[in-house]
Structures are given as structure tokens and as C-alpha cells.
N, C-alpha and C positions, 0 to 999 in steps of 0.2 A: 437268712444266715446262709444257705447254701448258694443263693444267688450272689451275695456279696463275695463269697469265697471264689467262684468261679470267675467274676468280673475282676477280681484283684489278680488271679492267675494270668487272665487275659491282658491286663495291664502290664505285667512283668514280661510276658511273650512279646508283645508289642515293643517294649523297650529292648528286648534282646534282638529283634529285627533291626531296629535302629542302629544298635552296636555294630551288628554285622554289616549294615550299609555303609556306616561311617568308616568302618575298617578298611572297606574296598575303596571308598572315595578318597582316603587319605594315603593310599599305596600300601596299605598293609598287607602281609602275606595271606592271601585268601585261603590258600590250602592248609595253612597251620592254624587259622582262625578257629575252626570248629573243634579240632582236638584239644586246644588251649581252653576254649570255653567249657568243654565237657569235663576236663580235668578240675577246673575250677568249680564248676557245678558239683562234682563229687565232693570236693572239699567242703563246700558250702552245705551240702546235704548231710555230711558227717557232723559239722558244727550244730546244724539244726534238730538232728535227732538224737544218735547215741550220746554226743559229747553234752548238749543241754539238758538231756533227761538224766543222764549218769547211768542209762541202762544199755549195757553192752551185750546183752543176750542175742544169740544168732542160732539158727538151726538150718539143717539141710534143705527144708522147704522154702525158706526166705531165700537161700544161695540160688536155688533152682529157678524161682519165681524172678529173681532179679536178673539172672542170666538170660531168661527168655525175654523179658521186657527190655533189658539192654540191647538184646540182638535185634529186637524190631526197631528200637529207636536208631541204632546204628545203621541198620539196613534202610531205614527211611531217610536219614541224612545222605547216605551214600546214593541212593536213588534219586533224591531231589538234586544233587549235585551233577549227576549225569544227564538227568532230564533237562537241566537248564542249559546244557550244552546244545542240545538239539531242538529244543522248543522255547516259546517265550515264557518269560517269568509269570506274565498274566494267566496264561492257559495252565501252566504248571500249578501254581498255587490255587487256582479256581477249582481244579480238580481235588486237591488235597483238602481245601476247605469244605467242598461239596460232600466229600467222604464222611464229614462229621456227623452226618445224619444216619449212617449205616451202623454204628456201633449199637445204637438202642434197637435197631431192628434184628440184629444178630443176637443180641442178649435175650430180647423178647422171644425170639424163635427156639432159642435153646432153653431158656430157663423158665420164661413165661411169667404170668401174673402172680403165680403162686410163690415165686422167689422174688418179688418185688420189682418185676420189669414188665409192667403192662405195656400195650401199645394198640391204640384205636386207629380207625380209618383217617379221622382228623388230624392224627399225628403224622401220618403219611402224606396227606394233602399239605399241611404245613411245611413239611421237610421239601416237598417238591417245589414249593413256592420259593423256599430259601435257596435251592439249587439254582433256579432260574434267575433269580435275583444275583447270585454270585457270578454266573456266567455271563450275565447281561453287563455287569460292571466291568468285566475283563474282555468283552468282545472286541473292542477296538484295537486291542494289543495283541490279539491272538495269531500266532504264526509259528510255523515250524520248519526247520531247515532239513530235518530228516525224520519223517512221521514214524517210520517203523521202529527205529530206535527210541525215539522219544516215548512211543506207546509202550515198548518193552519195559524201559526203565519206570515209567510212569505207573504202570500196572503194579510192579513190585513195591514201589513207594506207597501207593494207595492201599495195597493189601497190608503192609507194614503199619500204616498209619490206623487202619481199621483194628487190626489186632491188638496193637498197643493200647488204643483207647479202650477196647473191650476188656483186655487184661486189667486196667486199673478198676473196672467194676467186678470183675472176676475175683480179683483179691479181696473185695470186700464180702463176697459171697463165701469165700473159702473161710473168713473170720467168723461169719455168723451162721452159716449153713454147711460148714464143711462135713462130709461124711453122709450127707442126705441125698446125694446125686452122684451118678457115675462120673459126671465131669466136674464134681467137688469131691475128690477122693480122700482129701485129708482136711482136717480143721487146724488152721494156723493160729497162733497168738498174736494180737497186735502188739504186745509187749516184746515179742521176739522178731519184730519187723523193723526195728530201727536201723538196721543196716541195708534195708531194701533200696533206699533211694540212692545211696553211695555205690551200691553195686550196679544199679541200672546205669548211672552216668560212666562209671569206669569201664564197664564192659562196652558201652558205645563208642568211648573215647579210644580204647584198644583197637576196636574195629576200624575207626578212622585212620589210626596211625598204620595199620596193616594195609589198608587202602592206598596209602601214600608211598609205598616202597617203590623204589626205583625212579621217583619223581623229584625234581629240583625243589628243594624246600626255600621259601623266602620269608625270612623272619624279620621283623623290625619292631621299633618301639611301640608304633601304633597297634601292631598285631597283640603285643602283650596288654597294652591299656585296654583296648576294646574287648579282648578276650577275656580279661578279668572282670570287667563291668558286665559283658554278655554272659559270662558264667554265674555271676551273681543272680542276674535276672532270670536266667534259665532254671537255676536250681530252685529260686523262690517261686517261680510259676508252677513247676512240678509239685512242690510242696503244698501250695494252695490247691492246686488241682485235685491231689490225693485226698486233701481234707474235705473237698466238696463232694467227691465220690463217696467217701465214708460216711457222710452225714445225709446224703440224697435219699429220698424215699419215693416209691411210686413213680409218677409220671415226670418228677425232677430227673429221673435217670434218662428220660428221652430227650430232655432239652438242654442237658448240661453241654454236650460238645457242640451242637449248633450255636448256642449262645456264646460260647467260648470263641468260636471261628468268627461269628459276626462282630463281637467286641473287638477282636484283634484287627479285623479289617478296619473297623471304625477309627480305633486309635492310630492305626498306621496312616490312615487317610489324614488324621489331623496333623500328625508330624510330617507327612509328606507335603501337605498344604503349607506349612508353617515354614519348613526348612528348604523345601525344593519347588515351592510354587506349583505343585501338581493340582490338577483339576479334580474336585470330588464330584462323582456322579450320584447325586442325591436320589434319583428316582429308584434305580436298582438298590441302593441301600436301604430305602424306605421300604422296597418290596420285601427285602431279607427280614426286616424286623416285623412286617406284617405276617410273613410266613410263620415266624418263630412265635408270635401271639396265636395264630390260628392253630398250631400244632401243640401249644403248651396248655391252653385253657380246656377245662372239662366242660364242653358244650352241653351235654344233656342237663348238667345241673343249672347252667345259666338260663336255659330255655324252660325248665321247670318251675 
């Protein structure tokens, strides 16, 4: 169930990436695409949660958590946009995808096995193999025009990605173990979290608009169309990701985000091959999958 949910999330994320690329290819306004997408995502999230459930409860904890997570999402997108100006897309996204192995390490270090976040040496070995595979697949396109600026923006984006991913799992701990740990100061109710996703997207969208102050804005029909489609995909992706984190137990918490990143890469490879005749590097992709298997199987039980 958890694997199916995270793969569904990855499918929508890959389709959102396709919408962004198609918007740029057709001359759509690249600087307005992200804000439009995020506002549509906020609308979709509102329809998925409070409207569909009929539960409009909200509390200050939900607002604070939503603003924190939305700020991380907004910082991630802003940092990625800046990084892409000074470094190759392959290198930039390789770093972000590689960071998918770190939220599990952070959660295990802070909360440990007692709160449902175990981590073993073979998880680390599998994560290392995944990182090697991701960088291998991107190596041919790696280049930087300004290494110092790229590194600065990439560091902020990587930190935002790690914290946002960890916060998804932190939210679940606040619901289940709130008040039992100094980093779980309050217990929040899942019923009063219906507005969490809309707040996340709305906060990220407002950050993007603030970042566009003083810049010429280029709006087109393509921007609106692909922004609408991308917003639907983006909102749906986070919806299924949050469902998967709420249902994950034990070692599933360690493999969720690496599995998500690998699935997004694979699906993007497929549409890249079909629509743009891009070459798929099967060896590093197979290495990524092998690393995921290595890190997710409980080997002592297999050998016993």
C-alpha cells in the first residue's frame, strides 16, 4: 500500500516536470509558471481535503506547520531556479535527488527506532549506491558556469529539500507521539490538518511572487494551460506523498524518498525518450534500483 502511494506520487511529480518543460518549449512565461502552478496546487489541495471531507477545522499548530513547510518548498524552488542559472540541470537535479537518502538519516538520528525510524548499516550502503547511480547518470552533462554561486544556491536548496521531506515525517510523529519528545512539543489532530496542504502551497506561491518583484513578467496562454496541468499534478503528488508518510512504518520510512526520486527519474526518462529522443542510461539506472533493494531489505532475516 505504502509503495503504491509513493509511486503514484512520483508519477504525478514526473508529469509536473513534463508540464514545466512543455511550458518552456512552447515559449510560455517561465518566471510565471511556478507561481501559477503553486496557486493551482493550493486550489486542488483545498478541494482534496477540506472541501471533499467537509471538515474545515483548523488550529494554530496547523498554520505554523504549514508556513514552515511552505517556506521550505518556496526556498527549494527559488534555490533551484538560481542554481540552474549557474550550473547544469543534470548536476543540479542529481544533487537534489541524491539528498533523498538523507531525511531518513536525519529522522533516525533525532528520533531513532523507538519512534519508528530505524536505520541500519545496509540502509546506508544502499543509499550510497543510489547516490553513485544518480551522479553516474548525470555525469556526461555536468558543467558549471559559476561554481561558487551554484554551490551557494545548491546548498540552500538541498537543505530546504531535506528539511521539507523530514517535516512530512515529523508531522506524522506530531500526530502519533506529540508531547513525548522535546522535538514533538504538541500533539496535533489529523482531523484539524485539512488546511495543511493549501497553506503549504499558498505560502510557497507567495514566496515565488515576492522573488519576482522588479522582474519583467511574461504571461501567455501556454503558461496558463501548463500551469493549470502542472498545478493539478503537483497538488496530487504531495497528497499521495503525505498519505504514504502517514502509513509508513519501520524501514519503509527509510526508503520512501529514495524510491520516490528513482521513480521520478525513471518516468522522466520514459517521456524524455518518447518525446525528445533522449538517451536512457540503463546501467546507472539499474545501479539506483539495486541500491534501493540493498537498502530496503532486512538482510539478517533473509540470511537467517
